[in-house]
C-alpha positions in Angstrom: 2.8 5.4 -3.6 1.6 1.9 -4.4 -2.0 1.1 -4.6 -3.5 -0.6 -1.5 -6.0 -3.5 -2.6 -9.2 -3.3 -0.5 -9.6 -7.1 -1.0 -7.7 -9.9 -2.1 -8.1 -11.8 -5.4 -6.2 -14.3 -7.7 -4.9 -12.2 -11.0 -7.6 -12.5 -13.7 -8.8 -10.5 -16.5 -11.8 -9.0 -14.6 -14.1 -6.3 -15.7 -11.8 -3.7 -14.4 -8.6 -4.8 -16.3 -10.4 -5.6 -19.5 -12.2 -2.2 -19.2 -8.7 -0.5 -19.1 -7.4 -2.6 -21.7 -9.9 -1.6 -24.3 -9.8 1.8 -23.1 -6.3 2.0 -24.0 -6.8 1.2 -27.6 -9.4 3.7 -27.9 -7.4 6.4 -26.2 -9.8 6.7 -23.7 -8.1 5.8 -20.5 -7.9 9.5 -19.0 -11.3 9.4 -18.7 -11.5 6.6 -16.3 -8.9 7.6 -13.7 -5.9 10.0 -13.4 -2.9 9.5 -16.0 -0.6 9.2 -13.0 -2.4 6.1 -11.6 -3.0 4.3 -14.9 -0.2 2.1 -15.4 -0.3 1.1 -11.4 -4.2 0.3 -12.2 -3.6 -1.8 -15.2 -1.0 -4.1 -13.2 -2.5 -4.4 -10.3 -4.4 -7.8 -8.9 -8.1 -8.2 -10.0 -10.0 -7.7 -6.7 -12.9 -9.9 -5.2 -16.1 -8.1 -5.9 -17.9 -6.5 -3.0 -20.5 -8.8 -1.5 -23.9 -8.7 -3.1 -27.3 -9.5 -2.0 -26.7 -8.6 1.7 -30.0 -9.7 4.2 -31.2 -6.2 4.0 -33.0 -5.4 0.9 -33.0 -2.2 -1.1 -36.7 -1.6 0.4 -35.5 -2.0 3.7 -32.3 0.6 3.3 -34.7 3.0 1.8 -36.7 3.2 4.7 -33.9 3.4 7.4 -32.0 5.8 5.5 -32.0 8.8 7.6 -29.2 11.8 8.0 -27.0 10.7 10.7 -25.0 13.5 12.3 -23.7 11.5 15.8 -21.3 8.8 15.5 -19.9 6.1 18.0 -16.2 5.9 18.6 -16.4 2.2 17.2 -13.7 1.9 14.1 -15.0 1.1 10.6 -13.5 -2.4 8.8 -11.9 -2.2 5.6 -14.5 -4.0 4.4 -17.3 -1.6 4.9 -14.9 1.1 3.2 -14.7 -1.0 0.3 -18.5 -1.4 0.1 -18.7 2.1 0.3 -16.6 3.1 -2.1 -17.8 0.9 -4.7 -21.4 1.6 -4.2 -20.2 5.1 -5.2 -18.0 4.6 -7.9 -17.4 1.0 -8.3 -17.0 -0.5 -12.1 -20.1 -2.6 -12.5 -19.9 -3.9 -16.1 -17.3 -5.1 -18.6 -17.7 -1.8 -20.5 -16.4 0.1 -17.6 -19.7 1.9 -16.5 -19.9 2.6 -12.9 -22.7 2.2 -10.1 -23.7 5.7 -10.5 -25.0 7.0 -13.5 -22.6 9.6 -15.5 -23.5 11.8 -18.4 -21.6 10.4 -21.6 -19.9 8.1 -19.1 -17.3 10.5 -19.0 -16.9 9.9 -15.1 -15.7 13.4 -13.7 -16.0 12.2 -9.9 -13.2 11.4 -8.2 -13.6 10.3 -4.4 -11.3 10.6 -1.5 -11.4 9.2 1.9 -10.2 10.8 5.0 -9.6 7.9 7.5 -9.3 8.7 11.3 -10.3 5.1 12.6 -10.3 2.2 9.9 -9.3 -1.1 11.4 -6.2 -2.1 9.1 -6.0 1.4 7.6 -3.2 4.1 8.8 -5.0 7.6 9.5 -4.5 10.0 6.3 -6.2 10.8 2.9 -7.0 8.3 0.3 -7.9 8.3 -3.3 -10.2 5.6 -4.9 -8.9 4.1 -7.9 -12.5 2.4 -9.3 -10.8 0.5 -12.2 -8.6 -1.4 -9.9 -11.1 -1.2 -7.0 -7.9 0.3 -4.7 -6.8 3.1 -2.4 -3.9 5.3 -2.8 -2.6 7.1 -0.1 -1.9 10.7 -1.2 -1.4 12.4 2.4 -0.1 10.8 5.7 -1.3 11.6 9.3 -3.7 14.8 7.6 -6.9 15.4 6.5 -8.9 15.3 9.7 -8.4 18.8 11.8 -7.8 20.4 8.6 -11.3 18.9 7.0 -12.9 19.6 10.4 -12.0 23.2 10.0 -12.7 23.8 6.7 -16.4 22.3 7.2 -16.5 25.0 10.2 -16.3 22.6 12.9 -19.5 20.8 12.2 -19.5 17.9 14.6 -20.3 15.3 12.3 -17.4 16.0 10.2 -14.9 16.4 13.3 -16.0 13.1 15.0 -16.6 10.5 11.9 -14.3 7.7 12.1 -14.3 8.2 8.4 -15.1 11.1 5.8 -15.9 10.3 2.4 -15.3 13.3 0.0 -17.0 13.5 -3.5 -14.8 15.8 -5.9 -15.3 16.2 -9.4 -13.2 17.5 -12.5 -16.0 19.3 -14.2 -13.5 19.6 -17.4 -14.2 15.8 -18.6 -17.5 16.6 -18.9 -17.5 20.1 -20.4 -15.1 18.7 -23.3 -18.2 17.3 -24.6 -21.2 18.9 -22.9 -20.1 22.6 -22.5 -21.9 25.1 -20.2 -24.3 22.3 -19.0 -21.5 20.2 -17.5 -22.1 21.7 -14.0 -25.4 20.6 -14.1 -24.6 16.9 -15.2 -22.0 16.6 -12.6 -24.2 17.5 -10.0 -26.6 15.1 -11.2 -24.0 12.4 -10.9 -22.8 13.6 -7.2 -26.1 13.2 -6.3 -26.5 9.7 -7.4 -23.0 8.8 -6.1 -24.2 10.2 -2.5 -27.4 8.3 -2.5 -25.5 5.3 -3.2 -23.5 5.7 -0.3 -26.4 6.6 2.0 -28.3 3.5 1.1 -25.1 0.9 1.3 -24.3 2.7 4.8 -27.7 2.0 5.9 -27.5 -1.5 4.6 -24.3 -1.7 6.5 -26.0 -0.8 9.9 -24.0 2.7 9.4 -25.0 6.2 9.5 -23.7 9.1 7.2 -25.2 12.4 6.0 -24.3 14.8 2.9 -22.5 18.1 3.9 -22.1 20.7 1.5 -21.5 23.7 4.0 -17.8 24.1 4.0 -14.9 26.2 2.6 -14.2 25.0 -1.1 -10.4 26.2 -0.7 -9.9 24.7 2.4 -11.2 21.3 1.8 -9.4 21.3 -1.3 -6.4 22.1 0.6 -7.2 19.1 3.5 -7.5 16.9 0.8 -4.3 18.3 -1.3 -6.5 18.5 -4.2 -4.9 19.4 -7.7 -6.0 22.3 -9.8 -8.9 21.5 -11.7 -10.4 19.1 -9.0 -13.7 20.5 -7.2 -14.9 19.4 -3.9 -18.6 18.8 -4.2 -19.7 17.1 -0.8 -18.5 15.4 2.4 -20.0 12.3 3.8 -19.1 11.2 7.6 -19.6 7.9 7.9 -19.7 5.8 11.1 -21.8 3.7 13.7 -25.0 5.8 14.6 -24.5 7.2 18.3 
């Protein structure tokens, strides 16, 4: 299924496209994103960068950030989803570096979105492609109830208009760092989740990091391939 752009922009040699072209010459594209979507991302239209310098300062976001487990029924905007995904794993330099630090710049994280109530976005499971700043729907009309059951029916996961799932392919990091890979992947997931929490606070949204779930159940709900490990769930919505 084609990639869904999160914002409109004119075709240009933006950071994501330059990164893919350079990486292709070095044989490093597999470290940036799954092989199945490399060609799609390379041919996609460069997206308008997410808004920078919003009114709330980093200090304000740090002070306001709290774990939120109750949300209103108000739908999220697609623009907010774009901001959250970029904060977690967006490409932020011409070298392909991302918003969260990664050991060896190997980028093992894969982000999935379970959309229930997002304006302009059909319900289902979507995978984020950082280099293209786009999302690809991987499962239609699924993910919500299955994900809630896998998380033991936790109200935050069950009721949120959107759940961001942080997963990883540890083999990307293990290829260089061996047995220490699990530690480095955990560091990266923590950094990405904090980025999401701070961006949510800046947008007037709430979220919480959920680690209590059945790994196999979450993997099935998200349709994860073998070798992709779920690490955290982050329900997002307006605090209720």
